[in-house]
C-alpha positions as CSV (number, residue, x, y, z in Angstrom):
1,M,20.7,-18.4,18.8
2,S,17.3,-16.8,18.2
3,N,13.9,-18.0,16.9
4,R,13.0,-14.5,15.7
5,S,14.7,-11.6,13.9
6,I,17.1,-9.7,16.0
7,G,17.8,-6.0,16.0
8,L,20.9,-4.5,14.6
9,D,23.0,-2.3,16.9
10,A,25.7,-0.1,15.5
11,R,28.4,-2.8,16.0
12,L,26.4,-5.6,14.3
13,H,25.4,-3.2,11.5
14,A,29.0,-2.3,10.8
15,W,29.9,-6.0,10.8
16,L,27.1,-6.7,8.3
17,L,28.3,-4.1,5.9
18,D,31.9,-5.4,6.1
19,Q,30.6,-8.8,4.9
20,L,29.0,-7.4,1.8
21,P,30.9,-6.8,-1.5
22,P,32.3,-3.2,-1.6
23,E,29.7,-0.5,-2.4
24,H,30.1,1.0,-5.8
25,P,32.2,4.2,-5.4
26,E,29.4,6.4,-6.8
27,L,26.8,4.9,-4.6
28,L,29.0,5.7,-1.6
29,R,29.5,9.3,-2.8
30,L,25.7,9.6,-3.3
31,R,25.0,8.3,0.1
32,E,27.5,10.7,1.6
33,A,26.0,13.6,-0.3
34,T,22.5,12.7,0.8
35,A,23.6,12.3,4.4
36,R,24.1,16.1,4.5
37,L,20.4,16.8,3.7
38,P,17.8,17.3,6.4
39,E,15.7,14.5,4.7
40,A,18.6,12.0,4.7
41,V,16.6,9.5,6.7
42,M,14.5,8.9,3.5
43,Q,17.4,7.1,1.7
44,I,17.4,3.4,1.8
45,A,20.1,1.6,3.8
46,P,23.2,0.3,1.9
47,E,22.4,-3.3,2.8
48,Q,18.9,-2.9,1.4
49,G,20.4,-1.5,-1.8
50,R,22.7,-4.6,-2.0
51,F,19.7,-6.9,-1.4
52,M,17.7,-5.2,-4.1
53,Q,20.6,-5.6,-6.5
54,W,20.6,-9.3,-5.7
55,L,16.8,-9.5,-6.4
56,V,17.3,-7.7,-9.8
57,K,19.8,-10.3,-10.8
58,L,17.7,-13.2,-9.3
59,V,14.7,-12.5,-11.5
60,A,16.9,-11.5,-14.5
61,A,15.2,-8.1,-14.6
62,R,15.6,-6.0,-17.7
63,R,12.9,-3.5,-17.0
64,I,12.4,-1.8,-13.7
65,L,9.8,0.7,-12.5
66,E,10.5,2.9,-9.4
67,I,8.0,5.1,-7.7
68,G,9.8,7.6,-5.5
69,T,13.3,8.7,-6.6
70,F,14.5,11.0,-3.9
71,T,18.3,11.5,-4.5
72,G,18.5,8.4,-6.7
73,Y,20.4,5.9,-4.5
74,S,18.0,3.0,-5.0
75,A,17.6,3.7,-8.8
76,L,21.4,3.7,-9.2
77,A,21.8,0.6,-7.1
78,M,19.3,-1.3,-9.2
79,A,20.5,0.1,-12.5
80,L,24.0,-1.1,-11.8
81,A,22.6,-4.6,-11.5
82,L,20.9,-4.5,-14.8
83,P,22.3,-6.0,-18.0
84,E,23.6,-3.5,-20.6
85,D,20.3,-3.5,-22.4
86,G,18.3,-3.1,-19.2
87,R,16.4,0.1,-18.4
88,L,14.9,1.7,-15.3
89,L,12.1,4.2,-15.2
90,T,11.7,6.3,-12.0
91,C,9.3,9.0,-11.1
92,D,9.2,11.8,-8.5
93,I,7.9,15.3,-8.0
94,D,10.9,17.0,-6.7
95,A,13.3,18.6,-9.2
96,D,15.9,19.5,-6.6
97,W,16.4,16.1,-5.1
98,T,16.4,14.4,-8.6
99,A,19.0,16.9,-9.8
100,I,21.3,15.4,-7.3
101,A,20.3,11.9,-8.5
102,K,21.0,12.8,-12.2
103,A,24.5,14.1,-11.4
104,H,25.4,10.8,-9.7
105,W,23.8,8.6,-12.4
106,E,25.9,10.4,-15.0
107,A,29.1,10.1,-12.9
108,A,28.4,6.3,-12.6
109,G,27.9,5.9,-16.3
110,M,24.2,4.9,-15.8
111,A,22.4,7.9,-17.1
112,D,21.5,6.1,-20.4
113,R,19.9,3.3,-18.4
114,I,17.7,5.5,-16.1
115,E,14.7,7.5,-17.3
116,L,13.3,10.1,-14.9
117,R,9.7,11.4,-15.1
118,L,8.8,14.4,-13.0
119,G,5.2,14.8,-11.9
120,P,2.7,13.2,-9.6
121,A,3.4,9.5,-9.5
122,I,-0.2,8.4,-10.1
123,E,-0.4,10.5,-13.2
124,T,2.9,9.0,-14.5
125,L,1.5,5.5,-13.8
126,R,-1.7,6.3,-15.7
127,V,0.4,7.3,-18.7
128,L,2.5,4.2,-18.5
129,E,-0.6,2.0,-18.4
130,A,-1.6,3.5,-21.7
131,E,1.7,3.5,-23.5
132,V,3.8,0.6,-22.2
133,S,3.7,-2.5,-24.5
134,E,6.3,-4.6,-22.6
135,P,5.7,-5.3,-18.9
136,F,8.2,-4.5,-16.2
137,D,10.0,-7.3,-14.4
138,L,10.3,-5.5,-11.0
139,A,8.8,-2.4,-9.4
140,F,9.9,-0.6,-6.2
141,I,7.4,1.6,-4.3
142,D,8.9,4.1,-1.9
143,A,6.8,7.3,-2.1
144,D,4.0,8.9,-0.1
145,K,2.4,6.3,2.1
146,T,-1.2,7.4,1.5
147,G,-0.7,6.5,-2.1
148,Y,0.6,3.0,-1.6
149,I,-2.6,1.1,-2.5
150,D,-3.1,3.1,-5.7
151,Y,0.6,2.6,-6.7
152,Y,0.4,-1.1,-5.9
153,E,-2.7,-1.6,-8.0
154,S,-1.2,0.2,-10.9
155,C,2.1,-1.8,-10.6
156,L,0.1,-5.0,-10.6
157,G,-1.0,-4.1,-14.1
158,L,2.4,-3.1,-15.2
159,V,4.5,-6.0,-13.9
160,R,4.7,-9.3,-15.6
161,P,3.4,-12.5,-14.0
162,D,6.0,-13.9,-11.6
163,G,7.5,-10.4,-11.4
164,L,8.3,-8.6,-8.2
165,I,6.9,-5.5,-6.4
166,L,9.1,-4.3,-3.6
167,V,7.5,-1.9,-1.1
168,D,9.6,0.1,1.4
169,N,8.9,1.4,5.0
170,I,6.6,-1.4,6.0
171,F,7.7,-1.0,9.6
172,W,7.4,2.8,9.5
173,G,9.9,3.1,12.3
174,G,8.0,0.6,14.4
175,A,4.9,2.8,14.5
176,V,2.7,0.2,12.7
177,A,2.9,-2.0,15.9
178,D,1.9,0.9,18.2
179,P,-1.9,0.8,18.7
180,D,-1.9,4.3,19.9
181,D,-0.3,5.7,16.8
182,R,-3.1,7.0,14.5
183,D,-1.0,9.1,12.2
184,S,-2.3,9.2,8.6
185,D,0.9,7.6,7.2
186,T,0.9,4.9,9.9
187,E,-2.7,4.1,9.2
188,A,-2.1,4.1,5.4
189,I,0.7,1.5,5.8
190,R,-1.6,-0.7,8.0
191,A,-4.3,-0.4,5.4
192,F,-1.9,-1.3,2.6
193,C,-0.6,-4.4,4.4
194,A,-4.1,-5.6,5.0
195,H,-5.0,-4.9,1.3
196,V,-2.0,-6.9,0.0
197,G,-2.3,-9.6,2.7
198,S,-5.8,-10.5,1.5
199,D,-5.0,-10.2,-2.3
200,P,-5.3,-13.7,-4.0
201,R,-3.4,-12.3,-7.0
202,V,-0.1,-12.3,-5.2
203,D,2.0,-14.0,-2.5
204,L,4.2,-12.0,-0.2
205,S,6.9,-11.9,2.4
206,I,8.2,-9.1,4.6
207,V,12.0,-8.9,5.2
208,P,13.1,-7.1,8.4
209,I,15.8,-5.2,6.7
210,A,16.2,-1.5,7.3
211,D,12.6,-0.1,7.8
212,G,10.9,-3.3,6.6
213,L,10.7,-4.4,3.0
214,M,7.7,-6.2,1.6
215,L,8.3,-8.5,-1.3
216,V,5.3,-9.2,-3.5
217,R,5.3,-11.8,-6.3
218,K,2.6,-11.4,-8.9
219,C,1.2,-14.9,-9.4
220,S,1.2,-16.4,-12.8
221,E,-2.1,-16.1,-14.6
């Protein structure tokens, strides 16, 4: 028994994965391909992908916005949870990483549900603010940490009331709790958490899954 969240050692993590429904074969192949990259640590954990799929279905999402694509695992996981008429728009700046993503989206039969926009995320968001007539149901922020506040503010305008904004890497490997860590990314996440925590437009929770996932609900107007 415990009155606080417990850590996952390798044995407990393996047990956790065994309790979840089988991972889609293309998600598994994509995760294995990404594991060979030097930047593999940037990919979300499979249990987080399953949780995000559950959230997509819980809010009956049809339109999803993602900031930060990497090799496309999170986009594919969420797209697989969408209804047939659902669509996901994701943005990134790296053509090489997203080329891997597109190949696996195609192999999974999800290429028609996922739109990729290459370029600085804040520029893509400004374009979306001007062109989108229908709000998104859910947004996922997993990009450069110093941009989190700007991405969040933009997402608040693009997501419907009672919609969700998910934000990754809130623990930042535990660095946020180390008072001696003054790295710019660590400080950016601390500032972001303080910003959202005092925002009356939303309510939030933080789930200790993988590297910490913040769940933000945009309050009804």
